[in-house]
Backbone bond lengths (Angstrom), bond angles and torsions (degrees), N, CA, C in turn:
res aa  C-N    CA-C-N  psi(-1)  N-CA   C-N-CA  omega(-1)  CA-C   N-CA-C  phi
1 X - - - 1.462 - - 1.523 109.44 -
2 X 1.307 115.58 143.27 1.460 121.12 179.45 1.529 109.15 -120.85
3 X 1.318 116.20 131.34 1.461 122.72 178.04 1.519 108.85 -121.02
4 X 1.324 115.92 125.58 1.466 120.86 175.98 1.524 108.89 -118.47
5 X 1.326 116.16 121.86 1.459 120.92 176.26 1.526 108.51 -82.85
6 X 1.323 116.32 116.16 1.463 120.82 179.60 1.523 111.18 -90.38
7 X 1.329 116.98 -38.35 1.454 122.77 175.82 1.512 109.27 -139.35
8 X 1.336 117.28 142.75 1.467 120.19 -169.65 1.528 113.50 -132.36
9 X 1.326 117.33 15.70 1.464 120.59 -177.90 1.517 111.47 -109.57
10 X 1.312 114.37 169.65 1.464 121.67 172.13 1.535 109.15 -79.64
11 X 1.320 116.71 -168.53 1.466 121.97 -169.12 1.519 114.24 -59.30
12 X 1.355 117.72 -32.19 1.465 120.59 -174.97 1.523 113.15 -86.55
13 X 1.353 116.65 -4.97 1.475 123.13 -175.17 1.532 109.62 62.97
14 X 1.316 115.86 179.10 1.477 120.52 -179.51 1.526 109.82 -146.15
15 X 1.343 118.38 120.56 1.464 126.09 0.05 1.524 111.17 -68.93
16 X 1.316 115.77 147.79 1.462 121.07 -178.42 1.525 109.78 -66.58
17 X 1.332 115.12 146.27 1.457 121.04 -167.59 1.529 113.68 -58.72
18 X 1.320 118.60 -37.87 1.459 120.73 -177.59 1.528 113.54 -111.07
19 X 1.332 116.99 6.27 1.465 119.57 -168.87 1.527 112.87 -87.51
20 X 1.333 114.72 142.48 1.458 122.31 178.20 1.526 111.05 -119.45
21 X 1.339 117.82 24.08 1.462 120.03 179.65 1.522 110.05 -74.63
22 X 1.333 116.47 165.73 1.463 120.34 -176.10 1.519 112.33 -64.57
23 X 1.333 116.85 -32.84 1.462 119.75 179.71 1.520 110.60 -67.11
24 X 1.316 116.97 -47.14 1.462 120.41 -178.82 1.529 111.03 -65.81
25 X 1.329 117.45 -40.33 1.465 120.03 179.11 1.517 111.61 -64.57
26 X 1.324 116.31 -39.20 1.464 119.06 178.51 1.521 110.98 -67.16
27 X 1.345 116.54 -38.64 1.465 120.08 177.42 1.526 111.15 -61.78
28 X 1.331 117.35 -40.48 1.469 120.90 178.02 1.524 111.18 -61.97
29 X 1.317 116.08 -38.42 1.464 120.31 -179.25 1.528 111.69 -72.52
30 X 1.331 116.74 -40.29 1.458 120.49 -175.00 1.528 112.63 -81.37
31 X 1.325 116.77 -37.05 1.460 120.58 -178.90 1.518 112.30 63.02
32 X 1.331 117.07 -150.89 1.460 122.68 176.65 1.517 112.34 59.83
33 X 1.318 116.37 -131.46 1.463 122.04 -176.70 1.524 113.12 -69.58
34 X 1.320 116.55 -6.66 1.458 120.01 178.11 1.521 112.75 -83.39
35 X 1.317 117.81 -10.07 1.457 121.67 177.40 1.526 107.89 -90.55
36 X 1.315 115.76 118.76 1.472 120.80 -174.30 1.527 110.24 -126.69
37 X 1.323 116.06 124.17 1.462 122.00 176.47 1.523 109.60 -94.51
38 X 1.327 115.75 179.18 1.459 120.88 -174.30 1.529 112.73 -68.87
39 X 1.313 115.64 150.01 1.465 124.29 -166.58 1.528 113.13 -60.63
40 X 1.338 114.78 127.68 1.463 122.77 174.42 1.524 108.39 -166.59
41 X 1.335 116.14 145.92 1.461 120.82 178.17 1.520 110.11 -138.98
42 X 1.329 114.94 159.26 1.457 122.05 179.56 1.521 108.93 -128.16
43 X 1.327 115.58 130.14 1.461 122.18 177.20 1.520 108.91 -107.33
44 X 1.321 116.13 123.33 1.476 122.07 171.62 1.522 114.33 50.66
45 X 1.299 118.54 30.44 1.468 123.08 174.01 1.525 115.89 72.62
46 X 1.350 118.91 -4.97 1.470 117.71 -177.09 1.531 114.32 -134.12
47 X 1.329 117.71 -5.86 1.467 121.68 179.81 1.522 108.54 -119.35
48 X 1.327 115.82 113.51 1.454 122.32 -177.95 1.523 109.15 -100.97
49 X 1.334 116.21 139.75 1.458 120.95 175.74 1.519 108.30 -113.15
50 X 1.316 115.66 113.01 1.456 126.65 179.12 1.531 112.12 75.43
51 X 1.343 113.58 161.26 1.458 120.55 -171.18 1.531 109.36 -144.51
52 X 1.345 117.77 75.22 1.464 120.89 179.25 1.531 111.19 -78.59
53 X 1.313 115.85 174.99 1.465 120.58 176.32 1.525 111.65 -64.19
54 X 1.326 117.44 -19.45 1.465 121.45 179.12 1.527 113.27 -80.18
55 X 1.323 118.34 1.92 1.467 120.70 -176.55 1.520 112.13 -56.09
56 X 1.319 117.75 -45.01 1.470 120.22 179.97 1.524 110.75 -58.67
57 X 1.323 115.76 -46.58 1.468 120.31 177.79 1.522 110.98 -59.48
58 X 1.321 116.99 -43.10 1.465 120.57 179.48 1.523 111.20 -60.62
59 X 1.326 117.13 -44.71 1.459 120.61 -178.27 1.529 111.06 -63.49
60 X 1.324 117.38 -43.10 1.463 120.65 -179.94 1.519 111.14 -68.60
61 X 1.320 116.40 -44.89 1.473 121.09 -176.81 1.525 111.81 -63.52
62 X 1.331 117.34 -38.41 1.462 121.15 -173.03 1.525 113.30 -106.59
63 X 1.317 116.85 10.89 1.453 119.91 175.68 1.518 113.92 64.68
64 X 1.320 116.64 37.76 1.467 121.65 -177.44 1.524 109.47 -95.50
65 X 1.302 116.58 129.07 1.455 122.17 175.18 1.527 109.10 -86.39
66 X 1.316 116.41 106.34 1.457 120.39 -177.05 1.509 113.55 -60.20
67 X 1.342 117.19 -31.36 1.461 119.86 -178.08 1.521 112.74 -70.36
68 X 1.347 117.12 -11.08 1.458 121.07 -179.79 1.529 112.99 -96.02
69 X 1.330 116.96 -5.87 1.455 120.08 176.72 1.526 108.48 -70.75
70 X 1.325 116.23 128.04 1.462 120.48 -177.31 1.525 113.03 -99.13
71 X 1.342 116.04 -32.59 1.461 120.23 -170.99 1.532 109.88 -134.46
72 X 1.316 115.96 145.44 1.459 122.01 178.71 1.521 109.53 -136.78
73 X 1.338 116.47 120.90 1.458 122.76 173.96 1.523 108.52 -100.48
74 X 1.317 116.53 130.43 1.461 121.35 176.13 1.523 108.49 -108.99
75 X 1.330 115.87 128.52 1.461 119.28 179.68 1.525 111.96 -78.82
76 X 1.348 116.21 -41.19 1.455 119.79 179.76 1.522 109.61 -167.30
77 X 1.319 116.09 175.07 1.462 121.11 -167.35 1.522 114.76 -90.34
78 X 1.320 119.98 0.47 1.457 119.36 175.50 1.528 109.67 -58.91
79 X 1.331 116.99 144.58 1.465 120.66 -169.64 1.520 114.29 -65.17
80 X 1.348 117.95 -21.75 1.465 118.79 176.94 1.522 111.67 -79.03
81 X 1.343 116.58 -1.04 1.463 120.99 175.56 1.536 111.98 -123.62
82 X 1.315 116.26 -17.06 1.461 120.69 176.92 1.525 109.01 -144.56
83 X 1.335 115.07 91.61 1.458 122.14 176.03 1.521 106.68 -103.61
84 X 1.326 115.16 93.47 1.456 120.19 -166.67 1.516 114.80 -72.85
85 X 1.328 119.11 -20.07 1.458 120.97 -174.97 1.523 112.59 -54.24
86 X 1.338 116.19 -43.71 1.460 118.59 -178.31 1.521 112.65 -71.15
87 X 1.321 117.55 -24.87 1.466 119.65 175.58 1.529 111.08 -64.28
88 X 1.339 116.89 -29.46 1.457 120.93 -179.99 1.532 112.48 -76.13
89 X 1.323 116.60 1.21 1.471 120.24 174.97 1.523 111.32 -94.30
90 X 1.319 116.64 9.63 1.469 120.31 -175.35 1.536 111.09 -93.08
91 X 1.309 116.03 52.57 1.465 118.17 179.07 1.527 109.82 -168.61
92 X 1.334 115.23 165.27 1.455 123.90 168.40 1.511 114.85 51.08
93 X 1.321 116.06 -132.69 1.469 120.72 -175.17 1.516 113.10 -68.99
94 X 1.333 117.84 -12.60 1.464 121.21 179.99 1.528 112.76 -85.58
95 X 1.326 117.33 -19.76 1.475 119.35 -171.56 1.527 109.56 -149.46
96 X 1.334 115.79 96.84 1.459 121.39 179.68 1.528 111.33 -94.03
97 X 1.319 116.93 147.68 1.470 123.35 167.54 1.527 113.36 54.11
98 X 1.316 117.20 45.45 1.464 120.22 -179.79 1.525 111.05 -68.66
99 X 1.331 115.93 136.94 1.465 120.91 178.38 1.522 111.24 -67.12
100 X 1.334 116.48 -36.48 1.469 122.32 179.15 1.524 107.44 -112.76
101 X 1.328 118.25 105.30 1.467 120.17 -175.24 1.526 114.47 -59.96
102 X 1.341 116.65 -38.29 1.471 120.24 -176.17 1.520 110.49 -126.17
103 X 1.319 116.34 124.72 1.463 122.28 175.01 1.522 108.57 -86.54
104 X 1.347 116.54 127.23 1.460 121.61 177.91 1.529 108.27 -91.48
105 X 1.320 115.81 113.37 1.458 122.57 -178.04 1.530 109.06 -106.45
106 X 1.327 116.35 132.34 1.464 122.80 179.69 1.526 109.00 -118.27
107 X 1.350 116.14 125.65 1.456 119.88 -178.75 1.520 109.46 -159.18
108 X 1.312 115.83 171.40 1.466 121.14 177.62 1.524 110.22 -72.99
109 X 1.330 115.98 165.17 1.459 120.15 177.44 1.528 110.47 -64.04
110 X 1.334 117.17 -33.59 1.461 119.22 178.55 1.518 110.52 -65.37
111 X 1.340 117.63 -47.27 1.462 120.58 178.92 1.525 110.28 -60.13
112 X 1.328 116.53 -41.30 1.468 120.34 179.23 1.527 110.73 -62.77
113 X 1.333 117.11 -35.39 1.468 120.70 -178.23 1.521 112.31 -68.29
114 X 1.338 117.62 -19.49 1.468 120.79 179.47 1.521 112.43 -84.31
115 X 1.335 117.36 -12.32 1.456 120.68 179.62 1.524 109.42 -69.48
116 X 1.302 116.13 136.21 1.464 121.01 -175.72 1.523 110.66 -86.52
117 X 1.317 115.33 70.49 1.453 120.42 179.63 1.511 112.79 92.86
118 X 1.319 115.84 -179.22 1.460 122.09 -179.67 1.530 110.22 -72.00
119 X 1.323 115.34 134.83 1.464 120.45 -178.71 1.528 108.52 -95.52
120 X 1.315 119.15 123.04 1.463 120.96 -179.59 1.527 111.75 -59.73
121 X 1.309 116.35 135.65 1.463 123.39 176.23 1.528 113.88 62.02
122 X 1.327 115.69 22.22 1.465 121.88 174.85 1.527 107.23 -129.13
123 X 1.328 116.22 123.80 1.465 120.95 178.64 1.520 108.49 -103.16
124 X 1.324 116.40 118.51 1.461 121.61 -176.46 1.522 110.05 -91.62
125 X 1.322 115.84 122.78 1.461 123.24 177.60 1.528 108.62 -108.36
126 X 1.319 117.51 121.33 1.464 121.76 -178.88 1.525 109.58 -84.97
127 X 1.325 116.09 127.93 1.458 121.33 175.82 1.521 108.77 -130.53
128 X 1.316 115.30 158.65 1.463 120.28 177.78 1.528 108.79 -133.08
129 X 1.320 115.05 172.05 1.467 120.66 -177.72 1.522 111.09 -54.52
130 X 1.317 115.19 133.09 1.467 127.18 178.48 1.530 113.68 75.82
131 X 1.340 117.64 4.89 1.462 119.69 169.06 1.525 109.42 -69.21
132 X 1.324 115.93 147.28 1.462 122.60 175.14 1.527 107.44 -120.69
133 X 1.330 116.17 125.96 1.462 120.97 178.49 1.526 108.50 -126.00
134 X 1.308 115.40 148.78 1.465 121.28 179.07 1.513 109.33 -127.32
135 X 1.320 115.91 134.59 1.460 121.60 178.56 1.535 108.72 -161.19
136 X 1.307 116.39 141.32 1.459 121.86 172.77 1.509 116.22 52.06
137 X 1.316 117.97 33.97 1.459 120.61 -178.65 1.515 114.06 86.52
138 X 1.322 117.83 -0.91 1.463 122.27 178.37 1.527 110.55 -101.65
139 X 1.307 115.26 146.47 1.455 122.59 167.20 1.522 106.40 -119.24
140 X 1.333 116.04 119.17 1.459 121.01 -174.45 1.521 109.30 -120.48
141 X 1.334 115.50 127.84 1.459 121.78 176.80 1.520 108.75 -113.90
142 X 1.314 116.59 125.61 1.465 121.49 177.83 1.522 109.81 -85.47
143 X 1.321 116.46 136.44 1.460 122.94 177.72 1.528 109.04 -123.27
144 X 1.326 117.95 147.92 1.469 119.20 178.73 1.525 110.76 -72.70
145 X 1.317 115.87 134.28 1.461 121.08 176.92 1.522 109.58 -101.54
146 X 1.329 116.35 148.17 1.473 120.97 177.07 1.535 107.47 -90.34
147 X 1.333 114.83 83.93 1.460 120.42 -172.96 1.523 108.29 -168.59
148 X 1.309 118.07 151.73 1.469 122.25 173.98 1.528 111.14 48.86
149 X 1.331 118.80 69.45 1.471 121.43 -177.55 1.535 112.28 -51.93
150 X 1.312 115.17 131.08 1.452 120.85 -179.41 1.507 114.66 83.89
151 X 1.334 117.34 -8.57 1.455 121.27 -175.54 1.511 114.93 -98.30
152 X 1.329 116.75 8.24 1.465 122.44 177.05 1.541 113.03 52.11
153 X 1.332 118.53 49.47 1.460 120.24 179.21 1.525 111.22 -68.57
154 X 1.324 115.88 149.40 1.457 121.05 -175.27 1.524 111.65 -130.73
155 X 1.311 115.11 144.86 1.465 123.19 163.55 1.522 106.98 -108.92
156 X 1.321 117.05 171.10 1.465 118.81 -173.84 1.528 112.98 -138.05
157 X 1.335 114.62 139.23 1.462 121.53 162.09 1.526 105.70 -98.20
158 X 1.317 116.05 125.94 1.467 121.05 -179.42 1.523 107.88 -120.12
159 X 1.328 115.88 122.66 1.459 122.05 179.57 1.524 110.03 -119.17
160 X 1.329 115.34 136.94 1.467 120.84 -179.51 1.522 108.65 -163.40
161 X 1.331 115.91 136.70 1.472 121.51 175.76 1.528 112.45 53.55
162 X 1.310 116.30 38.41 1.453 120.59 177.35 1.516 114.92 77.82
163 X 1.330 118.36 6.45 1.461 122.85 179.63 1.523 109.82 -113.76
164 X 1.332 115.96 155.14 1.458 120.26 -178.03 1.526 111.13 -136.00
165 X 1.327 114.71 136.12 1.463 123.29 -179.31 1.522 108.92 -124.59
166 X 1.334 116.80 134.12 1.459 122.08 169.60 1.516 106.75 -104.73
167 X 1.335 116.08 115.39 1.462 122.16 -177.17 1.522 107.37 -111.23
168 X 1.335 117.24 107.86 1.470 121.81 -170.01 1.525 111.65 -127.81
169 X 1.332 115.77 86.17 1.468 125.85 175.11 1.527 106.19 -145.94
170 X 1.229 122.68 145.31 1.450 132.57 -22.89 1.525 107.19 -80.29
171 X 1.284 118.39 133.19 1.451 121.35 179.71 1.516 111.15 -162.84
172 X 1.329 114.35 152.57 1.446 120.05 166.67 1.519 108.93 -89.75
173 X 1.325 115.90 -162.34 1.468 121.61 177.80 1.525 109.45 -54.07
174 X 1.315 116.55 140.38 1.465 121.02 -173.52 1.530 112.05 -64.44
175 X 1.327 114.80 148.45 1.458 120.43 173.29 1.529 110.09 -67.91
176 X 1.322 116.59 153.08 1.461 120.78 176.84 1.529 111.25 -56.95
177 X 1.325 116.45 -38.71 1.464 119.54 -178.67 1.526 111.94 -64.29
178 X 1.328 116.49 -28.09 1.469 120.03 176.30 1.519 110.68 -69.33
179 X 1.330 116.15 -47.20 1.468 119.48 177.03 1.531 110.46 -60.55
180 X 1.309 116.19 -41.04 1.470 119.56 -179.78 1.523 111.23 -63.71
181 X 1.310 116.60 -40.79 1.470 120.33 178.97 1.530 110.19 -63.64
182 X 1.325 116.01 -45.37 1.466 119.84 -179.71 1.528 110.70 -62.00
183 X 1.331 116.57 -41.32 1.467 119.79 179.05 1.528 110.90 -62.73
184 X 1.324 116.73 -46.57 1.460 120.29 -178.27 1.525 112.27 -66.38
185 X 1.324 116.43 -31.70 1.467 120.14 -178.60 1.522 112.08 -69.71
186 X 1.337 116.54 -25.82 1.456 120.69 -177.89 1.512 114.32 72.34
187 X 1.339 117.30 14.38 1.459 120.36 -176.85 1.524 111.61 -70.94
188 X 1.313 115.91 147.05 1.462 123.27 174.80 1.520 107.21 -120.64
189 X 1.322 116.84 116.46 1.454 120.37 -173.49 1.528 111.90 -81.20
190 X 1.321 114.79 136.79 1.464 120.57 171.92 1.523 110.86 -85.00
191 X 1.340 116.16 -27.65 1.464 120.01 179.98 1.517 110.14 -151.01
192 X 1.335 114.99 142.93 1.461 123.05 170.44 1.522 108.31 -116.91
193 X 1.325 116.68 135.40 1.460 122.33 170.56 1.517 106.32 -120.92
194 X 1.348 116.45 113.37 1.460 120.55 -166.42 1.525 112.70 -122.44
195 X 1.319 115.25 142.45 1.456 123.35 178.80 1.527 111.11 -61.29
196 X 1.352 115.02 127.63 1.475 120.25 177.60 1.525 109.19 -132.92
197 X 1.317 116.09 40.17 1.459 121.88 -174.71 1.523 112.08 -54.06
198 X 1.333 116.93 -44.74 1.458 121.00 -173.41 1.517 114.24 -82.44
199 X 1.318 117.70 -15.37 1.471 123.37 -177.08 1.531 108.53 56.85
200 X 1.340 118.51 -99.77 1.470 120.84 -179.41 1.527 113.10 -112.67
201 X 1.316 117.88 4.91 1.461 120.34 176.47 1.530 108.03 -74.42
202 X 1.327 118.32 123.81 1.475 119.77 -176.82 1.525 112.25 -58.40
203 X 1.310 115.68 136.38 1.454 121.75 175.53 1.524 107.23 -143.68
204 X 1.331 119.09 132.34 1.464 119.69 -179.55 1.518 110.85 -67.92
205 X 1.312 116.09 159.46 1.469 119.75 179.65 1.521 111.96 -66.04
206 X 1.330 117.08 -12.79 1.463 120.99 174.76 1.529 111.83 -88.37
207 X 1.331 116.63 -1.71 1.458 120.71 179.42 1.517 111.99 -73.83
208 X 1.328 115.38 175.62 1.462 120.94 -172.61 1.525 113.93 -102.30
209 X 1.314 116.59 7.38 1.466 122.91 172.89 1.521 107.35 -142.39
210 X 1.338 115.94 179.93 1.463 120.40 177.49 1.517 110.49 -133.15
211 X 1.326 114.43 164.41 1.451 124.04 168.34 1.517 107.36 -130.13
212 X 1.317 116.85 -173.74 1.468 120.09 -175.89 1.531 113.77 -55.08
213 X 1.338 120.17 -44.55 1.477 118.50 -179.71 1.527 112.98 -61.94
214 X 1.336 117.41 -40.95 1.468 120.26 178.77 1.519 110.83 -64.97
215 X 1.327 115.59 -42.73 1.465 120.70 179.44 1.519 110.36 -58.93
216 X 1.323 116.55 -44.13 1.455 119.58 -178.89 1.518 111.26 -61.23
217 X 1.327 116.81 -37.57 1.460 119.34 177.86 1.530 111.33 -67.21
218 X 1.329 116.88 -38.88 1.464 120.11 175.41 1.520 111.08 -61.90
219 X 1.319 115.81 -48.25 1.470 120.76 -177.21 1.519 110.93 -62.11
220 X 1.323 116.84 -43.82 1.459 119.61 -178.81 1.519 111.39 -64.39
221 X 1.320 117.27 -38.65 1.465 118.55 178.11 1.527 110.37 -67.03
222 X 1.324 116.95 -39.71 1.464 119.54 177.05 1.522 111.21 -64.04
223 X 1.329 116.48 -33.60 1.478 119.52 176.24 1.525 110.52 -63.92
224 X 1.324 115.61 -43.17 1.463 118.38 -178.31 1.531 111.24 -65.54
225 X 1.328 116.89 -25.76 1.463 121.25 178.02 1.526 112.13 -83.97
226 X 1.330 116.50 -7.47 1.459 120.23 -178.31 1.511 113.60 81.78
227 X 1.353 117.59 9.09 1.463 121.19 -178.54 1.518 112.53 -84.48
228 X 1.332 116.81 -17.65 1.460 123.30 178.20 1.508 108.54 -124.52
229 X 1.326 115.93 131.13 1.451 121.38 179.86 1.511 111.92 -124.80
230 X 1.312 115.51 -172.61 1.462 120.89 -176.40 1.520 112.20 -62.76
231 X 1.319 117.96 -27.12 1.461 121.05 -176.59 1.520 113.65 -98.64
232 X 1.322 117.42 5.18 1.463 119.80 178.28 1.522 109.83 -74.54
233 X 1.328 116.34 123.78 1.465 121.04 175.51 1.524 108.63 -79.54
234 X 1.331 116.40 132.35 1.462 120.94 -177.65 1.524 108.84 -122.88
235 X 1.324 115.64 118.14 1.456 121.41 -177.92 1.515 110.35 -117.04
236 X 1.328 117.18 136.63 1.461 121.92 173.89 1.519 108.63 -98.87
237 X 1.343 115.33 145.25 1.458 120.60 -168.88 1.530 109.18 -157.32
238 X 1.347 116.43 165.77 1.465 123.91 175.06 1.523 110.46 69.22
239 X 1.333 116.43 85.68 1.460 122.20 -171.39 1.526 112.11 -116.57
240 X 1.331 115.47 139.50 1.460 121.88 172.82 1.521 109.79 -92.44
241 X 1.320 116.30 148.33 1.470 120.36 178.41 1.518 111.42 -62.88
242 X 1.336 118.01 -23.85 1.459 120.78 -178.06 1.518 112.94 -65.68
243 X 1.325 116.88 -24.03 1.460 119.99 -176.30 1.516 115.13 -93.49
244 X 1.329 117.71 6.95 1.468 123.45 -176.34 1.532 111.56 61.61
245 X 1.340 116.52 71.93 1.465 118.95 -179.46 1.529 114.45 -90.12
246 X 1.346 117.51 34.91 1.464 118.86 171.23 1.521 108.05 -59.77
247 X 1.307 116.43 137.46 1.463 119.68 -169.70 1.524 112.09 -59.57
248 X 1.318 117.99 -41.76 1.467 120.28 -178.45 1.526 111.04 -64.34
249 X 1.324 116.07 -39.07 1.469 119.79 178.53 1.520 111.00 -64.90
250 X 1.332 115.92 -45.30 1.461 119.66 -179.92 1.524 111.35 -62.65
251 X 1.329 116.71 -41.62 1.475 120.17 179.88 1.522 111.01 -62.55
252 X 1.312 116.08 -39.99 1.469 120.14 178.89 1.526 110.75 -63.24
253 X 1.329 116.31 -44.51 1.461 119.44 -179.69 1.529 111.65 -68.97
254 X 1.326 115.93 -43.03 1.462 119.87 -177.48 1.521 111.81 -64.84
255 X 1.325 116.89 -32.78 1.465 120.36 -178.80 1.525 111.72 -64.11
256 X 1.322 117.11 -24.49 1.461 120.88 178.60 1.528 111.31 -66.38
257 X 1.328 115.75 -24.17 1.460 121.19 -178.09 1.529 112.86 -107.25
258 X 1.330 116.46 -7.85 1.457 119.40 -176.00 1.519 113.09 82.69
259 X 1.332 117.01 20.47 1.458 121.91 177.56 1.521 109.49 -94.93
260 X 1.327 116.34 167.77 1.460 119.46 167.71 1.523 109.04 -121.47
261 X 1.328 116.19 167.71 1.457 122.68 -168.17 1.523 110.21 -116.13
262 X 1.317 116.11 131.76 1.462 120.13 176.55 1.529 110.30 -75.10
263 X 1.305 115.66 160.25 1.472 122.87 169.08 1.521 107.08 -152.37
264 X 1.300 117.70 160.32 1.451 121.05 -177.82 1.524 110.13 -60.23
265 X 1.325 116.81 123.26 1.453 121.98 -178.99 1.502 114.05 94.99
266 X 1.332 117.69 -5.10 1.465 122.12 179.81 1.543 109.46 -65.55
267 X 1.321 116.30 131.26 1.471 120.81 -179.42 1.533 109.81 -124.22
268 X 1.306 115.70 130.75 1.476 121.88 -178.47 1.515 108.47 -126.04
269 X 1.313 116.42 131.96 1.457 121.23 174.96 1.512 107.82 -116.55
270 X 1.306 116.52 131.05 1.478 119.85 -176.70 1.511 110.36 -145.76
């Protein structure tokens, strides 16, 4: 399985558009891996996770043919993860000769309810927490995320070619029912991609994002369940400018736990 991080920031991006804090100013000066767009990832060239307003930029920057994307998973309805306006360009005079005539979109009923009518050439599939769907060689399990109360946010287990990925953004510490489901499933993850929005800013486990301490508690519990082993790759992702997500700082902190740090354009094969 191949995972490419197209955007690795929270809603305000990094540096934040209107911000004059020291972290954002330093990111502007340093550039490179310190520039982070809104959260989005691509699996194996045909499965997209989330659809922010930065999608067009991501496709141009990374040479991605949007018409070849077959599947789209939406985590939740916040606009930095579901910017529907560009989805409505998938038809007629806006999109000629598409390789994939119909994009299969998977999201919660709440996210679907925010869509402004039927989207041409996009088929919306409603899923809920703990549903399992299979398509195109993928097995995808939806998990409840601790985020956006009432908005049915989802995280995903994605399995393909004998490999398994836990993709958990935006979320706080996992619900007990999530840990119980993972334990009963007997799954062993090859990779974890975990929300690190707060970095080192304290956030309770009942909060809607995580930082390094929360992540460590999640990882340790998954270890006790046998879902994480010595060879599981653990990546932190989705950063707010408030937590100082300069790449060098994040790498230094992540190394203390044995994690690695995402950046825009980062590609991992496992």
